[in-house]
C-alpha positions in Angstrom: -90.6 67.1 130.0 -90.9 70.0 132.3 -94.2 69.0 133.6 -92.6 65.6 134.6 -89.7 67.2 136.2 -91.9 69.7 138.0 -94.0 66.8 139.5 -90.7 65.0 140.5 -89.4 68.1 142.4 -93.1 68.4 144.0 -92.9 64.7 145.3 -89.4 65.3 146.5 -90.4 68.5 148.3 -93.5 66.9 149.7 -91.0 64.6 151.7 -89.6 67.6 153.4 -92.9 69.5 153.8 -94.0 66.9 156.3 -91.2 67.4 159.0 -90.5 71.1 158.2 -93.9 72.6 157.0 -94.5 74.3 153.9 -93.2 77.8 154.7 -90.0 76.3 156.2 -89.2 73.7 153.6 -85.7 74.2 152.8 -86.2 73.4 149.1 -88.1 76.8 148.8 -85.1 78.7 150.3 -82.0 77.3 148.7 -81.0 80.6 147.3 -81.5 82.3 150.8 -79.6 79.4 152.5 -76.6 79.8 149.9 -76.4 83.5 150.9 -76.6 82.6 154.6 -73.8 80.1 154.3 -71.7 82.6 152.7 -71.9 84.8 155.8 -71.2 81.8 158.0 -68.0 81.2 155.8 -67.1 84.7 156.0 -67.3 85.1 159.7 -65.6 81.8 160.5 -62.9 82.7 158.0 -62.3 86.1 159.5 -61.7 84.4 162.8 -59.2 82.1 161.4 -57.5 84.9 159.5 -56.6 86.6 162.9 -54.5 83.6 164.0 -53.2 82.6 160.5 -49.6 83.2 159.6 -48.3 83.4 156.1 -45.3 81.6 155.2 -44.2 78.3 154.0 -43.6 77.0 157.5 -45.8 79.3 159.5 -48.9 78.6 157.5 -49.3 74.9 158.2 -48.3 75.3 161.9 -50.6 78.1 162.6 -53.6 76.2 161.3 -52.5 73.1 163.5 -52.3 75.4 166.6 -55.8 76.6 165.9 -57.0 72.8 165.5 -55.2 71.4 168.3 -54.3 74.0 171.1 -57.2 76.2 170.5 -59.7 73.1 169.7 -62.6 74.8 171.6 -62.8 77.8 169.4 -60.3 77.8 166.5 -60.7 74.0 165.9 -64.5 74.4 165.7 -64.2 77.6 163.6 -62.1 75.7 161.2 -64.5 72.8 160.8 -67.4 75.1 160.6 -65.6 77.0 157.8 -64.9 73.8 155.9 -68.4 72.3 156.3 -70.2 75.5 155.6 -68.1 75.8 152.4 -69.2 72.4 151.2 -72.8 73.1 152.2 -72.6 76.3 150.2 -71.6 74.4 147.2 -74.4 71.8 147.7 -77.2 74.5 148.3 -76.0 76.4 145.2 -75.9 73.4 143.0 -79.5 72.2 144.2 -80.6 75.8 143.7 -79.6 75.7 140.2 -81.0 72.2 139.6 -84.4 73.2 141.1 -84.8 76.5 138.9 -84.0 74.2 136.0 -86.5 71.6 137.0 -89.3 73.9 137.5 -88.6 75.9 134.3 -87.6 79.2 136.3 -84.7 80.2 134.0 -86.3 81.6 130.8 -87.3 85.1 129.6 -87.3 87.7 132.4 -85.3 85.2 134.6 -82.4 85.0 132.1 -80.1 87.3 134.1 -80.5 85.7 137.3 -79.8 82.3 135.5 -76.6 83.5 133.7 -75.2 85.5 136.6 -76.0 82.3 138.9 -74.0 80.0 136.5 -71.1 82.5 136.5 -71.2 82.5 140.2 -70.4 78.7 140.4 -67.0 79.5 139.1 -66.3 82.2 141.8 -67.4 79.9 144.6 -65.0 77.1 143.3 -62.2 79.6 143.0 -62.6 80.7 146.5 -62.8 77.1 147.9 -59.8 75.8 145.9 -57.7 78.7 147.0 -58.5 78.1 150.6 -57.0 74.5 150.2 -53.7 76.0 149.2 -53.5 78.1 152.4 -53.5 75.1 154.8 -50.3 73.8 153.0 -50.9 70.2 154.0 -50.7 67.3 151.7 -54.1 67.9 150.3 -53.1 71.7 149.9 -49.9 70.4 148.0 -51.9 68.1 145.8 -54.5 71.1 144.9 -51.5 73.4 144.1 -49.8 70.9 141.8 -53.0 69.7 140.1 -54.3 73.3 139.8 -50.9 74.5 138.1 -50.8 71.5 135.8 -54.4 72.3 134.8 -53.8 76.0 134.2 -50.2 75.3 132.8 -52.0 73.6 129.6 -53.0 77.0 128.6 -50.8 78.7 126.0 -51.0 81.9 127.8 -48.3 80.7 130.3 -44.8 80.7 129.0 -43.5 77.7 130.9 -45.2 74.9 132.9 -46.6 76.4 136.2 -46.0 73.1 138.0 -42.4 73.5 137.8 -42.7 75.9 140.8 -43.5 73.0 143.0 -40.6 70.6 142.0 -38.7 71.3 145.0 -39.6 73.0 148.4 -37.1 75.8 147.9 -39.2 77.2 144.9 -42.2 77.8 147.2 -41.6 81.2 148.9 -43.3 83.2 151.8 -44.1 85.9 149.3 -46.2 83.2 147.4 -48.3 82.6 150.5 -48.8 86.4 151.1 -50.2 86.4 147.5 -52.5 83.4 148.3 -53.7 85.1 151.5 -54.6 88.3 149.6 -56.5 86.4 146.9 -58.5 84.4 149.7 -59.6 87.8 150.8 -60.1 89.4 147.3 -62.2 86.5 145.8 -64.9 86.4 148.4 -65.3 90.1 148.0 -65.7 89.7 144.3 -68.1 86.9 144.9 -70.1 89.1 147.2 -70.4 91.6 144.5 -71.7 89.2 141.9 -74.1 87.8 144.4 -75.5 91.4 144.7 -75.7 91.5 141.1 -77.4 88.2 140.9 -80.3 89.6 142.9 -80.3 93.2 141.7 -83.1 92.7 139.2 -85.3 91.0 141.9 -87.5 93.1 144.1 -87.4 92.1 147.9 -85.1 89.3 147.1 -84.8 86.8 150.1 -81.2 86.6 151.0 -81.8 85.3 154.6 -83.7 82.0 155.4 -86.4 81.7 157.9 -85.0 81.8 161.4 -85.7 78.1 162.1 -83.7 77.2 159.0 -80.9 79.5 160.1 -80.5 78.3 163.5 -80.8 74.6 162.4 -78.2 75.2 159.9 -75.8 76.6 162.5 -76.5 73.9 165.0 -76.1 71.2 162.4 -72.7 72.7 161.4 -71.5 72.9 165.0 -72.5 69.2 165.8 -70.7 67.9 162.6 -67.7 70.1 163.6 -67.5 68.4 167.0 -68.3 64.9 165.8 -65.9 65.0 162.8 -63.7 67.9 163.1 -61.6 69.0 160.0 -58.1 68.0 160.2 -54.8 68.5 158.0 -53.3 65.5 156.3 -49.8 66.0 157.3 -47.4 68.8 156.5 -46.7 69.5 152.6 -43.7 67.7 151.5 -43.0 68.0 147.7 -41.2 64.6 147.9 -44.3 62.9 149.3 -46.2 60.5 147.0 -49.1 58.7 148.8 -52.8 58.8 149.4 -54.7 61.8 150.2 -58.4 62.2 151.0 -60.0 65.0 148.9 -63.1 67.1 149.6 -65.3 66.0 146.7 -67.7 69.0 146.9 -64.8 71.2 145.6 -62.1 68.8 144.1 -64.3 66.4 142.1 -63.1 68.0 138.7 -59.6 67.0 139.6 -60.6 63.4 139.2 -61.3 64.1 135.7 -57.9 65.9 135.3 -56.0 62.6 136.2 -58.5 60.2 134.6 -58.1 62.0 131.3 -56.1 65.2 130.7 -56.0 68.9 131.2 -57.4 69.4 127.6 -60.4 67.2 128.4 -61.0 69.1 131.6 -61.0 72.4 129.9 -63.2 71.1 127.0 -65.6 69.6 129.5 -66.0 72.6 131.5 -66.2 74.9 128.4 -69.1 72.8 127.0 -71.0 72.5 130.3 -70.6 76.3 130.9 -71.7 77.2 127.2 -74.6 74.7 127.5 -75.9 76.1 130.9 -75.5 79.8 129.7 -77.4 79.2 126.7 -80.3 77.2 128.2 -82.6 80.3 128.5 -82.5 80.7 124.6 -82.1 77.1 123.7 -85.3 76.1 125.6 -87.1 79.5 125.1 -90.9 79.5 125.0 -93.0 82.2 123.2 -92.9 85.2 125.5 -96.1 86.8 126.8 -97.0 90.4 126.1 -95.8 92.8 129.0 -98.3 94.7 131.0 -100.1 97.8 129.4 -100.2 101.2 131.3 -103.4 103.1 130.9 -102.7 106.6 132.3 -106.3 107.7 132.2 -106.7 105.4 135.1 -103.6 106.0 137.0 -102.9 108.5 139.8 -99.2 107.6 140.2 -99.5 106.0 143.5 -96.3 103.9 142.8 -97.9 100.6 144.5 -97.4 98.7 141.3 -93.6 99.5 141.2 -93.5 98.6 145.0 -95.3 95.2 144.3 -93.6 94.1 141.1 -91.4 91.0 142.0 -88.8 91.7 139.2 -88.4 95.5 139.2 -90.1 95.7 135.8 -92.0 98.7 136.7 -90.3 102.2 137.4 -91.8 105.5 138.1 -91.0 108.6 136.1 -92.3 112.1 136.0 -95.8 112.5 134.6 -96.0 113.4 130.8 -99.6 113.4 129.9 -100.5 116.7 131.7 -102.7 115.4 134.4 -102.3 116.7 137.9 -100.2 113.8 139.2 -96.5 113.7 139.9 -95.5 110.2 138.7 -96.4 107.7 136.2 -95.5 103.9 135.8 -93.2 102.7 132.9 -92.8 99.1 132.1 -89.4 97.4 131.1 -90.8 94.8 128.9 -87.8 92.7 129.0 -88.1 92.3 132.7 -91.9 91.9 132.8 -93.2 88.5 134.0 -96.7 89.1 132.7 -98.0 87.9 136.0 -100.4 90.5 136.6 -99.4 91.2 140.3 -99.5 94.9 139.5 -103.2 94.8 138.2 -104.0 93.6 141.7 -102.2 96.3 143.4 -103.7 99.1 141.3 -106.5 101.1 143.3 -108.5 101.4 139.9 -109.0 97.7 139.8 -112.5 98.0 141.0 -115.1 95.8 139.6 -118.0 97.9 141.0 -117.2 100.7 138.5 -120.0 101.0 136.0 -119.4 100.9 132.2 -116.1 99.7 130.7 -113.8 98.5 133.4 -110.1 99.5 132.7 -107.6 99.4 135.3 -104.4 101.6 135.4 -102.4 98.4 134.4 -103.9 95.7 132.2 -102.5 92.2 131.3 -102.9 91.7 127.5 -105.0 88.6 126.9 -106.9 88.8 130.3 -108.0 92.4 130.9 -109.8 93.0 134.2 -113.1 93.4 132.4 -112.8 89.7 131.3 -112.0 88.6 134.9 -115.2 90.4 136.0 -117.3 88.9 133.1 -115.9 85.4 134.0 -116.8 86.0 137.7 -120.4 87.1 136.8 -120.8 84.0 134.6 -119.4 81.7 137.3 -121.5 83.1 140.1 -124.5 82.8 137.8 -124.0 79.0 137.7 -124.1 78.5 141.5 -126.9 76.5 143.3 -127.5 75.4 146.9 -127.3 77.0 150.3 -123.5 77.1 150.5 -122.4 78.8 147.3 -118.6 79.3 147.1 -116.1 80.7 144.4 -112.7 79.8 144.2 -109.9 81.9 142.7 -106.8 80.1 141.9 -103.3 80.3 140.1 -102.4 78.7 136.9 -99.0 77.6 138.4 -100.4 76.0 141.5 -103.4 73.6 141.9 -105.7 73.3 138.9 -108.9 74.6 140.6 -111.3 73.5 137.9 -111.0 70.1 139.8 -113.0 71.7 142.6 -116.1 72.9 140.6 -119.4 71.6 141.4 -122.9 72.9 141.4 -122.2 74.8 144.5 -118.5 75.8 143.9 -117.4 77.9 141.0 -113.7 78.3 140.0 -111.6 80.8 138.0 -107.8 80.7 137.6 -105.5 83.6 137.0 -101.9 83.8 136.0 -100.9 84.5 139.6 -103.2 84.8 142.5 -101.5 88.0 143.3 -103.4 89.6 140.3 -106.6 89.4 142.1 -107.7 92.8 143.4 -109.2 92.4 147.0 -112.4 94.4 145.7 -113.2 91.2 143.7 -113.7 89.4 147.0 -116.3 92.1 148.0 -117.7 91.9 144.4 -118.3 88.0 144.5 -120.0 88.3 148.0 -122.2 91.2 147.0 -126.0 90.5 147.3 -125.2 87.0 148.5 -124.3 85.7 145.2 -121.5 83.7 146.8 -121.4 83.1 150.5 -117.8 82.4 150.7 -114.4 82.9 148.8 -111.5 80.6 148.7 -108.2 81.9 147.6 -105.8 79.3 146.4 -102.2 80.1 145.5 -98.8 78.4 145.0 -97.3 76.5 147.9 -96.3 78.6 150.8 -92.6 79.7 150.2 -92.8 78.7 146.6 -94.8 81.3 144.6 -94.1 80.8 141.0 -93.8 84.8 140.7 -92.1 85.1 144.2 -94.5 87.5 145.8 -97.9 86.8 144.6 -99.1 84.8 147.8 -97.5 87.3 150.1 -99.2 90.3 148.6 -102.6 88.9 148.4 -102.4 87.5 151.9 -101.3 91.1 153.3 -104.1 92.8 151.2 -106.9 90.5 152.4 -105.5 90.9 156.1 -105.6 94.7 155.4 -101.9 95.2 156.0 -101.1 96.3 152.4 -102.8 98.5 149.9 -105.3 98.1 148.3 -107.0 96.8 151.3 -110.0 94.5 151.5 -112.9 96.6 152.7 -113.9 96.5 156.2 -117.4 95.5 155.4 -116.2 92.0 154.2 -116.3 89.6 157.1 -113.1 87.7 157.5 -114.7 84.4 158.3 -116.2 84.5 154.5 -112.6 84.2 153.1 -110.3 81.2 153.3 -106.8 81.0 152.0 -104.9 77.9 150.8 -101.5 77.5 149.4 -101.5 74.2 147.3 -99.2 72.9 144.5 -100.5 70.6 141.6 -100.8 67.4 143.9 -102.4 69.2 146.8 -106.1 68.7 145.9 -106.9 67.1 149.2 -105.5 70.4 150.9 -107.9 72.5 148.8 -110.9 70.2 149.6 -110.1 70.6 153.2 -110.0 74.4 152.9 -113.4 74.4 151.2 -114.9 72.1 153.9 -113.4 74.4 156.6 -114.9 77.5 154.8 -118.3 75.9 154.4 -118.4 74.7 157.9 -117.4 78.1 159.2 -120.2 79.8 157.2 -122.9 77.2 158.2 -121.9 77.7 161.9 -122.4 81.5 161.7 -125.5 81.3 159.8 -126.9 78.8 162.5 -126.0 81.2 165.3 -127.6 84.0 163.3 -131.0 82.1 162.9 -130.8 81.0 166.6 -130.2 84.6 167.5 -133.1 85.8 165.5 -135.5 83.3 167.0 -134.4 84.2 170.5 -135.3 87.8 169.8 -138.7 87.1 168.3 -141.4 87.9 170.8 
């Protein structure tokens, strides 16, 4: 089921990769876009709040003055505030759907999933509260509908909707309370958004600048072409047609099509279902990373590189002359192996038994070295290449041939840079192709970033200087991207052949 869903998402994302490119594909940055839209809503809301007046009569009129008298600023800000709020709901729900469709909600991701589901309620509470403040006919409808819905609960002694039977029941103090709630709820939302990302190392909370600028421009154009307008002043005697915001107010259709009890039951069932998904669809967990202190100098690079903050540094306890040692929190460990690739002891050139400071149970580094040796021994021809791939990206076994060997790892970030040097040693391979998940969509978030920086000698452990850069090619490819990997292989082979031809020509020129 999830393989089919994942392929469906990949096809959908492909349609966006063509105009946007892989690294700026909005599907890969939905969480960051949601964060960004929150700040757009907050900034535009702060501007509106400066001119807003709390009160039964003043509320509607102050919003109208912003929209009509100050249309060039307040009117645009009001529209941006409205459309950014809608866009935040859309981005949030798409982010949830994509993580479900790609299976990224189980095991170590349960906290992010559960906190994200709870955030949906906060976002809706903020938006619905905002409609009350305008106090037009739509705000009146939202107020009455919300109190009818809440009034069904037995915790209230009398029907809340009675407060809206006549205009005199609605007081200025009530609007002061609404205004306070509209400031407090977003602050609580921001707190929960921080908690949502707390277990994530280097969490992306700001999208690429191209997406950020494009999002604001889109909101501005929409605000100018179709400004957000009030639907007439609230009148509790009014019975007529309104135009709801379906992004926030869709649940109210269920309220009136059925009953408050049905809406409560539906929301309770959906919430329980989504909160329970990480355990209902649970797969057998993998064993967490093992620490071998005999081969650890406490450099803390593993803790810096861990995508999920599963590794912490503690004072050394084995008596060796180092200050720190890594400690793994098993419930946070993704078993991705990225920390293995970050360890300076992950050196395949070491003689005897190869044991790194951190080892992935089921795939120790000694096995990776043995598989590399076996793969290199099978190569034939003049342009011998080895491919290291990722289990969650393209299946690199499809690239194998007499001149191409392929090895797949749980994450390409697990590959120590020294293995590139090791594969090229003594000409056993003439080039190395690194294949990881699509750019911006690494299954373990940071794998492709760290391996790219290590090979570019910008992050420890560095690729040795003796390794020529033209012998290494990087390719970020998903399951259906075999053509992209074949093109990368062809480019690598052509580059190697060109260098060899130049070397041969230079040698002949120097021969007397």
